[in-house]
CHARMM internal coordinates of N, CA and C (Angstrom, degrees):
IC EDIT
DIST 1 N 1 CA 1.4514
DIST 1 CA 1 C 1.5262
ANGL 1 N 1 CA 1 C 109.02
DIST 1 C 2 N 1.2991
ANGL 1 CA 1 C 2 N 115.76
DIHE 1 N 1 CA 1 C 2 N 135.40
DIST 2 N 2 CA 1.4631
ANGL 1 C 2 N 2 CA 120.99
DIHE 1 CA 1 C 2 N 2 CA 177.88
DIST 2 CA 2 C 1.5201
ANGL 2 N 2 CA 2 C 110.19
DIHE 1 C 2 N 2 CA 2 C -79.17
DIST 2 C 3 N 1.3175
ANGL 2 CA 2 C 3 N 115.75
DIHE 2 N 2 CA 2 C 3 N 151.83
DIST 3 N 3 CA 1.4553
ANGL 2 C 3 N 3 CA 121.46
DIHE 2 CA 2 C 3 N 3 CA 178.13
DIST 3 CA 3 C 1.5254
ANGL 3 N 3 CA 3 C 108.33
DIHE 2 C 3 N 3 CA 3 C -125.17
DIST 3 C 4 N 1.3351
ANGL 3 CA 3 C 4 N 116.39
DIHE 3 N 3 CA 3 C 4 N 131.31
DIST 4 N 4 CA 1.4558
ANGL 3 C 4 N 4 CA 122.42
DIHE 3 CA 3 C 4 N 4 CA -179.09
DIST 4 CA 4 C 1.5202
ANGL 4 N 4 CA 4 C 109.74
DIHE 3 C 4 N 4 CA 4 C -128.42
DIST 4 C 5 N 1.3271
ANGL 4 CA 4 C 5 N 115.90
DIHE 4 N 4 CA 4 C 5 N 138.51
DIST 5 N 5 CA 1.4591
ANGL 4 C 5 N 5 CA 122.95
DIHE 4 CA 4 C 5 N 5 CA 171.65
DIST 5 CA 5 C 1.5194
ANGL 5 N 5 CA 5 C 107.35
DIHE 4 C 5 N 5 CA 5 C -120.67
DIST 5 C 6 N 1.3104
ANGL 5 CA 5 C 6 N 116.77
DIHE 5 N 5 CA 5 C 6 N 119.90
DIST 6 N 6 CA 1.4557
ANGL 5 C 6 N 6 CA 121.73
DIHE 5 CA 5 C 6 N 6 CA 178.23
DIST 6 CA 6 C 1.5137
ANGL 6 N 6 CA 6 C 108.51
DIHE 5 C 6 N 6 CA 6 C -111.29
DIST 6 C 7 N 1.3195
ANGL 6 CA 6 C 7 N 116.13
DIHE 6 N 6 CA 6 C 7 N 134.62
DIST 7 N 7 CA 1.4575
ANGL 6 C 7 N 7 CA 121.18
DIHE 6 CA 6 C 7 N 7 CA 178.24
DIST 7 CA 7 C 1.5211
ANGL 7 N 7 CA 7 C 109.22
DIHE 6 C 7 N 7 CA 7 C -129.96
DIST 7 C 8 N 1.3054
ANGL 7 CA 7 C 8 N 115.86
DIHE 7 N 7 CA 7 C 8 N 162.18
DIST 8 N 8 CA 1.4582
ANGL 7 C 8 N 8 CA 121.80
DIHE 7 CA 7 C 8 N 8 CA 175.37
DIST 8 CA 8 C 1.5271
ANGL 8 N 8 CA 8 C 108.34
DIHE 7 C 8 N 8 CA 8 C -127.45
DIST 8 C 9 N 1.3011
ANGL 8 CA 8 C 9 N 114.95
DIHE 8 N 8 CA 8 C 9 N 166.48
DIST 9 N 9 CA 1.4611
ANGL 8 C 9 N 9 CA 120.08
DIHE 8 CA 8 C 9 N 9 CA 178.65
DIST 9 CA 9 C 1.5284
ANGL 9 N 9 CA 9 C 110.08
DIHE 8 C 9 N 9 CA 9 C -68.09
DIST 9 C 10 N 1.3049
ANGL 9 CA 9 C 10 N 115.65
DIHE 9 N 9 CA 9 C 10 N 151.66
DIST 10 N 10 CA 1.4603
ANGL 9 C 10 N 10 CA 121.13
DIHE 9 CA 9 C 10 N 10 CA 177.40
DIST 10 CA 10 C 1.5272
ANGL 10 N 10 CA 10 C 108.77
DIHE 9 C 10 N 10 CA 10 C -74.47
DIST 10 C 11 N 1.3176
ANGL 10 CA 10 C 11 N 116.04
DIHE 10 N 10 CA 10 C 11 N 132.91
DIST 11 N 11 CA 1.4639
ANGL 10 C 11 N 11 CA 120.90
DIHE 10 CA 10 C 11 N 11 CA 177.21
DIST 11 CA 11 C 1.5306
ANGL 11 N 11 CA 11 C 109.19
DIHE 10 C 11 N 11 CA 11 C -81.39
DIST 11 C 12 N 1.3094
ANGL 11 CA 11 C 12 N 116.96
DIHE 11 N 11 CA 11 C 12 N 125.20
DIST 12 N 12 CA 1.4619
ANGL 11 C 12 N 12 CA 122.16
DIHE 11 CA 11 C 12 N 12 CA -179.73
DIST 12 CA 12 C 1.5239
ANGL 12 N 12 CA 12 C 109.89
DIHE 11 C 12 N 12 CA 12 C -103.63
DIST 12 C 13 N 1.3145
ANGL 12 CA 12 C 13 N 117.10
DIHE 12 N 12 CA 12 C 13 N 158.01
DIST 13 N 13 CA 1.4648
ANGL 12 C 13 N 13 CA 120.91
DIHE 12 CA 12 C 13 N 13 CA -177.41
DIST 13 CA 13 C 1.5253
ANGL 13 N 13 CA 13 C 112.23
DIHE 12 C 13 N 13 CA 13 C -96.79
DIST 13 C 14 N 1.3188
ANGL 13 CA 13 C 14 N 117.73
DIHE 13 N 13 CA 13 C 14 N 23.12
DIST 14 N 14 CA 1.4655
ANGL 13 C 14 N 14 CA 119.35
DIHE 13 CA 13 C 14 N 14 CA -179.10
DIST 14 CA 14 C 1.5195
ANGL 14 N 14 CA 14 C 112.43
DIHE 13 C 14 N 14 CA 14 C -85.54
DIST 14 C 15 N 1.3105
ANGL 14 CA 14 C 15 N 117.97
DIHE 14 N 14 CA 14 C 15 N 6.55
DIST 15 N 15 CA 1.4590
ANGL 14 C 15 N 15 CA 121.79
DIHE 14 CA 14 C 15 N 15 CA 177.11
DIST 15 CA 15 C 1.5200
ANGL 15 N 15 CA 15 C 109.63
DIHE 14 C 15 N 15 CA 15 C -162.95
DIST 15 C 16 N 1.3138
ANGL 15 CA 15 C 16 N 115.02
DIHE 15 N 15 CA 15 C 16 N 170.46
DIST 16 N 16 CA 1.4582
ANGL 15 C 16 N 16 CA 119.76
DIHE 15 CA 15 C 16 N 16 CA 179.07
DIST 16 CA 16 C 1.5251
ANGL 16 N 16 CA 16 C 110.50
DIHE 15 C 16 N 16 CA 16 C -72.21
DIST 16 C 17 N 1.3336
ANGL 16 CA 16 C 17 N 117.24
DIHE 16 N 16 CA 16 C 17 N 148.41
DIST 17 N 17 CA 1.4635
ANGL 16 C 17 N 17 CA 119.78
DIHE 16 CA 16 C 17 N 17 CA 174.49
DIST 17 CA 17 C 1.5320
ANGL 17 N 17 CA 17 C 109.92
DIHE 16 C 17 N 17 CA 17 C -61.80
DIST 17 C 18 N 1.3270
ANGL 17 CA 17 C 18 N 116.35
DIHE 17 N 17 CA 17 C 18 N 146.20
DIST 18 N 18 CA 1.4603
ANGL 17 C 18 N 18 CA 120.55
DIHE 17 CA 17 C 18 N 18 CA 179.37
DIST 18 CA 18 C 1.5229
ANGL 18 N 18 CA 18 C 109.64
DIHE 17 C 18 N 18 CA 18 C -141.82
DIST 18 C 19 N 1.3164
ANGL 18 CA 18 C 19 N 116.77
DIHE 18 N 18 CA 18 C 19 N 175.52
DIST 19 N 19 CA 1.4590
ANGL 18 C 19 N 19 CA 122.06
DIHE 18 CA 18 C 19 N 19 CA -174.24
DIST 19 CA 19 C 1.5274
ANGL 19 N 19 CA 19 C 112.00
DIHE 18 C 19 N 19 CA 19 C -61.84
DIST 19 C 20 N 1.3079
ANGL 19 CA 19 C 20 N 118.20
DIHE 19 N 19 CA 19 C 20 N -24.69
DIST 20 N 20 CA 1.4559
ANGL 19 C 20 N 20 CA 121.27
DIHE 19 CA 19 C 20 N 20 CA 178.74
DIST 20 CA 20 C 1.5149
ANGL 20 N 20 CA 20 C 112.64
DIHE 19 C 20 N 20 CA 20 C -63.30
DIST 20 C 21 N 1.3312
ANGL 20 CA 20 C 21 N 117.50
DIHE 20 N 20 CA 20 C 21 N -33.37
DIST 21 N 21 CA 1.4614
ANGL 20 C 21 N 21 CA 120.63
DIHE 20 CA 20 C 21 N 21 CA 177.08
DIST 21 CA 21 C 1.5290
ANGL 21 N 21 CA 21 C 109.94
DIHE 20 C 21 N 21 CA 21 C -63.91
DIST 21 C 22 N 1.3163
ANGL 21 CA 21 C 22 N 116.77
DIHE 21 N 21 CA 21 C 22 N -47.59
DIST 22 N 22 CA 1.4638
ANGL 21 C 22 N 22 CA 120.76
DIHE 21 CA 21 C 22 N 22 CA -179.89
DIST 22 CA 22 C 1.5223
ANGL 22 N 22 CA 22 C 111.05
DIHE 21 C 22 N 22 CA 22 C -66.21
DIST 22 C 23 N 1.3177
ANGL 22 CA 22 C 23 N 117.77
DIHE 22 N 22 CA 22 C 23 N -39.36
DIST 23 N 23 CA 1.4683
ANGL 22 C 23 N 23 CA 122.13
DIHE 22 CA 22 C 23 N 23 CA -179.20
DIST 23 CA 23 C 1.5255
ANGL 23 N 23 CA 23 C 110.77
DIHE 22 C 23 N 23 CA 23 C -57.55
DIST 23 C 24 N 1.3090
ANGL 23 CA 23 C 24 N 116.34
DIHE 23 N 23 CA 23 C 24 N -45.10
DIST 24 N 24 CA 1.4641
ANGL 23 C 24 N 24 CA 120.83
DIHE 23 CA 23 C 24 N 24 CA -179.05
DIST 24 CA 24 C 1.5287
ANGL 24 N 24 CA 24 C 111.24
DIHE 23 C 24 N 24 CA 24 C -66.22
DIST 24 C 25 N 1.3325
ANGL 24 CA 24 C 25 N 116.92
DIHE 24 N 24 CA 24 C 25 N -46.82
DIST 25 N 25 CA 1.4684
ANGL 24 C 25 N 25 CA 120.37
DIHE 24 CA 24 C 25 N 25 CA -177.76
DIST 25 CA 25 C 1.5269
ANGL 25 N 25 CA 25 C 111.69
DIHE 24 C 25 N 25 CA 25 C -66.39
DIST 25 C 26 N 1.3294
ANGL 25 CA 25 C 26 N 117.17
DIHE 25 N 25 CA 25 C 26 N -42.90
DIST 26 N 26 CA 1.4632
ANGL 25 C 26 N 26 CA 120.93
DIHE 25 CA 25 C 26 N 26 CA -179.30
DIST 26 CA 26 C 1.5243
ANGL 26 N 26 CA 26 C 110.59
DIHE 25 C 26 N 26 CA 26 C -65.82
DIST 26 C 27 N 1.3277
ANGL 26 CA 26 C 27 N 117.12
DIHE 26 N 26 CA 26 C 27 N -41.37
DIST 27 N 27 CA 1.4617
ANGL 26 C 27 N 27 CA 120.40
DIHE 26 CA 26 C 27 N 27 CA 178.41
DIST 27 CA 27 C 1.5166
ANGL 27 N 27 CA 27 C 112.32
DIHE 26 C 27 N 27 CA 27 C -62.23
DIST 27 C 28 N 1.3175
ANGL 27 CA 27 C 28 N 117.10
DIHE 27 N 27 CA 27 C 28 N -45.76
DIST 28 N 28 CA 1.4645
ANGL 27 C 28 N 28 CA 121.09
DIHE 27 CA 27 C 28 N 28 CA 179.26
DIST 28 CA 28 C 1.5259
ANGL 28 N 28 CA 28 C 110.94
DIHE 27 C 28 N 28 CA 28 C -65.82
DIST 28 C 29 N 1.3296
ANGL 28 CA 28 C 29 N 117.43
DIHE 28 N 28 CA 28 C 29 N -37.95
DIST 29 N 29 CA 1.4577
ANGL 28 C 29 N 29 CA 120.95
DIHE 28 CA 28 C 29 N 29 CA 177.93
DIST 29 CA 29 C 1.5265
ANGL 29 N 29 CA 29 C 110.78
DIHE 28 C 29 N 29 CA 29 C -64.00
DIST 29 C 30 N 1.3297
ANGL 29 CA 29 C 30 N 117.41
DIHE 29 N 29 CA 29 C 30 N -41.24
DIST 30 N 30 CA 1.4652
ANGL 29 C 30 N 30 CA 121.08
DIHE 29 CA 29 C 30 N 30 CA 178.89
DIST 30 CA 30 C 1.5281
ANGL 30 N 30 CA 30 C 111.14
DIHE 29 C 30 N 30 CA 30 C -62.88
DIST 30 C 31 N 1.3178
ANGL 30 CA 30 C 31 N 116.92
DIHE 30 N 30 CA 30 C 31 N -40.88
DIST 31 N 31 CA 1.4677
ANGL 30 C 31 N 31 CA 120.73
DIHE 30 CA 30 C 31 N 31 CA 178.59
DIST 31 CA 31 C 1.5271
ANGL 31 N 31 CA 31 C 110.41
DIHE 30 C 31 N 31 CA 31 C -64.68
DIST 31 C 32 N 1.3273
ANGL 31 CA 31 C 32 N 117.43
DIHE 31 N 31 CA 31 C 32 N -44.05
DIST 32 N 32 CA 1.4655
ANGL 31 C 32 N 32 CA 120.96
DIHE 31 CA 31 C 32 N 32 CA 178.96
DIST 32 CA 32 C 1.5263
ANGL 32 N 32 CA 32 C 110.92
DIHE 31 C 32 N 32 CA 32 C -62.51
DIST 32 C 33 N 1.3250
ANGL 32 CA 32 C 33 N 116.97
DIHE 32 N 32 CA 32 C 33 N -42.79
DIST 33 N 33 CA 1.4638
ANGL 32 C 33 N 33 CA 120.31
DIHE 32 CA 32 C 33 N 33 CA 179.19
DIST 33 CA 33 C 1.5223
ANGL 33 N 33 CA 33 C 111.54
DIHE 32 C 33 N 33 CA 33 C -64.14
DIST 33 C 34 N 1.3324
ANGL 33 CA 33 C 34 N 117.29
DIHE 33 N 33 CA 33 C 34 N -38.72
DIST 34 N 34 CA 1.4635
ANGL 33 C 34 N 34 CA 120.31
DIHE 33 CA 33 C 34 N 34 CA 177.59
DIST 34 CA 34 C 1.5231
ANGL 34 N 34 CA 34 C 110.56
DIHE 33 C 34 N 34 CA 34 C -61.45
DIST 34 C 35 N 1.3190
ANGL 34 CA 34 C 35 N 117.32
DIHE 34 N 34 CA 34 C 35 N -47.14
DIST 35 N 35 CA 1.4587
ANGL 34 C 35 N 35 CA 120.28
DIHE 34 CA 34 C 35 N 35 CA -178.92
DIST 35 CA 35 C 1.5297
ANGL 35 N 35 CA 35 C 111.45
DIHE 34 C 35 N 35 CA 35 C -63.33
DIST 35 C 36 N 1.3264
ANGL 35 CA 35 C 36 N 117.31
DIHE 35 N 35 CA 35 C 36 N -37.49
DIST 36 N 36 CA 1.4657
ANGL 35 C 36 N 36 CA 119.50
DIHE 35 CA 35 C 36 N 36 CA 175.80
DIST 36 CA 36 C 1.5266
ANGL 36 N 36 CA 36 C 111.04
DIHE 35 C 36 N 36 CA 36 C -66.11
DIST 36 C 37 N 1.3322
ANGL 36 CA 36 C 37 N 116.30
DIHE 36 N 36 CA 36 C 37 N -37.78
DIST 37 N 37 CA 1.4589
ANGL 36 C 37 N 37 CA 121.32
DIHE 36 CA 36 C 37 N 37 CA -179.46
DIST 37 CA 37 C 1.5259
ANGL 37 N 37 CA 37 C 112.13
DIHE 36 C 37 N 37 CA 37 C -61.47
DIST 37 C 38 N 1.3268
ANGL 37 CA 37 C 38 N 117.00
DIHE 37 N 37 CA 37 C 38 N -37.31
DIST 38 N 38 CA 1.4643
ANGL 37 C 38 N 38 CA 120.71
DIHE 37 CA 37 C 38 N 38 CA -179.50
DIST 38 CA 38 C 1.5270
ANGL 38 N 38 CA 38 C 112.11
DIHE 37 C 38 N 38 CA 38 C -89.22
DIST 38 C 39 N 1.3331
ANGL 38 CA 38 C 39 N 117.54
DIHE 38 N 38 CA 38 C 39 N 8.12
DIST 39 N 39 CA 1.4500
ANGL 38 C 39 N 39 CA 121.53
DIHE 38 CA 38 C 39 N 39 CA 172.65
DIST 39 CA 39 C 1.5136
ANGL 39 N 39 CA 39 C 116.47
DIHE 38 C 39 N 39 CA 39 C 96.87
DIST 39 C 40 N 1.3062
ANGL 39 CA 39 C 40 N 118.25
DIHE 39 N 39 CA 39 C 40 N 6.53
DIST 40 N 40 CA 1.4632
ANGL 39 C 40 N 40 CA 120.82
DIHE 39 CA 39 C 40 N 40 CA 179.47
DIST 40 CA 40 C 1.5285
ANGL 40 N 40 CA 40 C 110.06
DIHE 39 C 40 N 40 CA 40 C -81.59
DIST 40 C 41 N 1.3052
ANGL 40 CA 40 C 41 N 115.63
DIHE 40 N 40 CA 40 C 41 N 158.71
DIST 41 N 41 CA 1.4588
ANGL 40 C 41 N 41 CA 122.89
DIHE 40 CA 40 C 41 N 41 CA 175.54
DIST 41 CA 41 C 1.5252
ANGL 41 N 41 CA 41 C 106.92
DIHE 40 C 41 N 41 CA 41 C -90.89
DIST 41 C 42 N 1.3346
ANGL 41 CA 41 C 42 N 116.89
DIHE 41 N 41 CA 41 C 42 N 97.80
DIST 42 N 42 CA 1.4627
ANGL 41 C 42 N 42 CA 121.45
DIHE 41 CA 41 C 42 N 42 CA -174.48
DIST 42 CA 42 C 1.5235
ANGL 42 N 42 CA 42 C 110.48
DIHE 41 C 42 N 42 CA 42 C -112.82
DIST 42 C 43 N 1.3231
ANGL 42 CA 42 C 43 N 116.04
DIHE 42 N 42 CA 42 C 43 N 132.00
DIST 43 N 43 CA 1.4637
ANGL 42 C 43 N 43 CA 122.77
DIHE 42 CA 42 C 43 N 43 CA 177.86
DIST 43 CA 43 C 1.5227
ANGL 43 N 43 CA 43 C 108.22
DIHE 42 C 43 N 43 CA 43 C -118.71
DIST 43 C 44 N 1.3292
ANGL 43 CA 43 C 44 N 115.93
DIHE 43 N 43 CA 43 C 44 N 126.63
DIST 44 N 44 CA 1.4631
ANGL 43 C 44 N 44 CA 122.28
DIHE 43 CA 43 C 44 N 44 CA 179.66
DIST 44 CA 44 C 1.5244
ANGL 44 N 44 CA 44 C 106.84
DIHE 43 C 44 N 44 CA 44 C -109.58
DIST 44 C 45 N 1.3250
ANGL 44 CA 44 C 45 N 116.54
DIHE 44 N 44 CA 44 C 45 N 110.95
DIST 45 N 45 CA 1.4543
ANGL 44 C 45 N 45 CA 122.26
DIHE 44 CA 44 C 45 N 45 CA -173.65
DIST 45 CA 45 C 1.5247
ANGL 45 N 45 CA 45 C 109.34
DIHE 44 C 45 N 45 CA 45 C -116.95
DIST 45 C 46 N 1.3280
ANGL 45 CA 45 C 46 N 116.40
DIHE 45 N 45 CA 45 C 46 N 125.65
DIST 46 N 46 CA 1.4590
ANGL 45 C 46 N 46 CA 120.62
DIHE 45 CA 45 C 46 N 46 CA 173.31
DIST 46 CA 46 C 1.5234
ANGL 46 N 46 CA 46 C 107.72
DIHE 45 C 46 N 46 CA 46 C -120.60
DIST 46 C 47 N 1.3091
ANGL 46 CA 46 C 47 N 116.46
DIHE 46 N 46 CA 46 C 47 N 159.38
DIST 47 N 47 CA 1.4524
ANGL 46 C 47 N 47 CA 120.10
DIHE 46 CA 46 C 47 N 47 CA -178.86
DIST 47 CA 47 C 1.5142
ANGL 47 N 47 CA 47 C 111.72
DIHE 46 C 47 N 47 CA 47 C -134.17
DIST 47 C 48 N 1.3085
ANGL 47 CA 47 C 48 N 114.87
DIHE 47 N 47 CA 47 C 48 N 165.68
DIST 48 N 48 CA 1.4595
ANGL 47 C 48 N 48 CA 122.24
DIHE 47 CA 47 C 48 N 48 CA 177.49
DIST 48 CA 48 C 1.5167
ANGL 48 N 48 CA 48 C 109.14
DIHE 47 C 48 N 48 CA 48 C -130.45
DIST 48 C 49 N 1.3073
ANGL 48 CA 48 C 49 N 115.97
DIHE 48 N 48 CA 48 C 49 N 145.30
DIST 49 N 49 CA 1.4591
ANGL 48 C 49 N 49 CA 121.08
DIHE 48 CA 48 C 49 N 49 CA 173.79
DIST 49 CA 49 C 1.5214
ANGL 49 N 49 CA 49 C 106.79
DIHE 48 C 49 N 49 CA 49 C -106.97
DIST 49 C 50 N 1.3161
ANGL 49 CA 49 C 50 N 115.45
DIHE 49 N 49 CA 49 C 50 N 77.46
DIST 50 N 50 CA 1.4579
ANGL 49 C 50 N 50 CA 119.45
DIHE 49 CA 49 C 50 N 50 CA -173.88
DIST 50 CA 50 C 1.5154
ANGL 50 N 50 CA 50 C 114.04
DIHE 49 C 50 N 50 CA 50 C -90.81
DIST 50 C 51 N 1.3221
ANGL 50 CA 50 C 51 N 117.77
DIHE 50 N 50 CA 50 C 51 N 0.74
DIST 51 N 51 CA 1.4601
ANGL 50 C 51 N 51 CA 120.32
DIHE 50 CA 50 C 51 N 51 CA -179.71
DIST 51 CA 51 C 1.5275
ANGL 51 N 51 CA 51 C 111.67
DIHE 50 C 51 N 51 CA 51 C -127.28
DIST 51 C 52 N 1.3167
ANGL 51 CA 51 C 52 N 117.13
DIHE 51 N 51 CA 51 C 52 N 28.50
DIST 52 N 52 CA 1.4569
ANGL 51 C 52 N 52 CA 121.06
DIHE 51 CA 51 C 52 N 52 CA -178.52
DIST 52 CA 52 C 1.5180
ANGL 52 N 52 CA 52 C 112.64
DIHE 51 C 52 N 52 CA 52 C -82.66
DIST 52 C 53 N 1.3129
ANGL 52 CA 52 C 53 N 116.02
DIHE 52 N 52 CA 52 C 53 N 173.82
DIST 53 N 53 CA 1.4631
ANGL 52 C 53 N 53 CA 121.94
DIHE 52 CA 52 C 53 N 53 CA -178.37
DIST 53 CA 53 C 1.5278
ANGL 53 N 53 CA 53 C 111.49
DIHE 52 C 53 N 53 CA 53 C -64.23
DIST 53 C 54 N 1.3351
ANGL 53 CA 53 C 54 N 117.59
DIHE 53 N 53 CA 53 C 54 N -40.92
DIST 54 N 54 CA 1.4619
ANGL 53 C 54 N 54 CA 120.28
DIHE 53 CA 53 C 54 N 54 CA -179.57
DIST 54 CA 54 C 1.5274
ANGL 54 N 54 CA 54 C 111.03
DIHE 53 C 54 N 54 CA 54 C -62.83
DIST 54 C 55 N 1.3030
ANGL 54 CA 54 C 55 N 118.33
DIHE 54 N 54 CA 54 C 55 N -38.66
DIST 55 N 55 CA 1.4638
ANGL 54 C 55 N 55 CA 121.61
DIHE 54 CA 54 C 55 N 55 CA 178.42
DIST 55 CA 55 C 1.5242
ANGL 55 N 55 CA 55 C 110.89
DIHE 54 C 55 N 55 CA 55 C -64.47
DIST 55 C 56 N 1.3243
ANGL 55 CA 55 C 56 N 116.92
DIHE 55 N 55 CA 55 C 56 N -40.62
DIST 56 N 56 CA 1.4649
ANGL 55 C 56 N 56 CA 120.89
DIHE 55 CA 55 C 56 N 56 CA 178.15
DIST 56 CA 56 C 1.5269
ANGL 56 N 56 CA 56 C 110.70
DIHE 55 C 56 N 56 CA 56 C -64.26
DIST 56 C 57 N 1.3273
ANGL 56 CA 56 C 57 N 117.24
DIHE 56 N 56 CA 56 C 57 N -40.02
DIST 57 N 57 CA 1.4633
ANGL 56 C 57 N 57 CA 120.76
DIHE 56 CA 56 C 57 N 57 CA 178.77
DIST 57 CA 57 C 1.5272
ANGL 57 N 57 CA 57 C 110.70
DIHE 56 C 57 N 57 CA 57 C -67.95
DIST 57 C 58 N 1.3367
ANGL 57 CA 57 C 58 N 117.22
DIHE 57 N 57 CA 57 C 58 N -40.16
DIST 58 N 58 CA 1.4621
ANGL 57 C 58 N 58 CA 120.36
DIHE 57 CA 57 C 58 N 58 CA 178.93
DIST 58 CA 58 C 1.5268
ANGL 58 N 58 CA 58 C 111.44
DIHE 57 C 58 N 58 CA 58 C -64.88
DIST 58 C 59 N 1.3258
ANGL 58 CA 58 C 59 N 116.99
DIHE 58 N 58 CA 58 C 59 N -34.13
DIST 59 N 59 CA 1.4594
ANGL 58 C 59 N 59 CA 120.95
DIHE 58 CA 58 C 59 N 59 CA -178.41
DIST 59 CA 59 C 1.5264
ANGL 59 N 59 CA 59 C 112.28
DIHE 58 C 59 N 59 CA 59 C -76.11
DIST 59 C 60 N 1.3357
ANGL 59 CA 59 C 60 N 117.12
DIHE 59 N 59 CA 59 C 60 N -23.62
DIST 60 N 60 CA 1.4670
ANGL 59 C 60 N 60 CA 120.76
DIHE 59 CA 59 C 60 N 60 CA -176.28
DIST 60 CA 60 C 1.5133
ANGL 60 N 60 CA 60 C 112.73
DIHE 59 C 60 N 60 CA 60 C -75.68
END
COOR INIT
IC SEED 1 N 1 CA 1 C
IC BUILD
């Protein structure tokens, strides 16, 4: 059985969300679902930078 790990870029809060964020996540999700459909062991991992310097400045 094949094993796949798919990741996406971390979304940062230095700008407004835009369609490019969704495009990347939806594309990676579709690839992961395809690999699961054909019987592969696929893991779709996304991350957040919720403790970065920009977040601290935005909260202040």
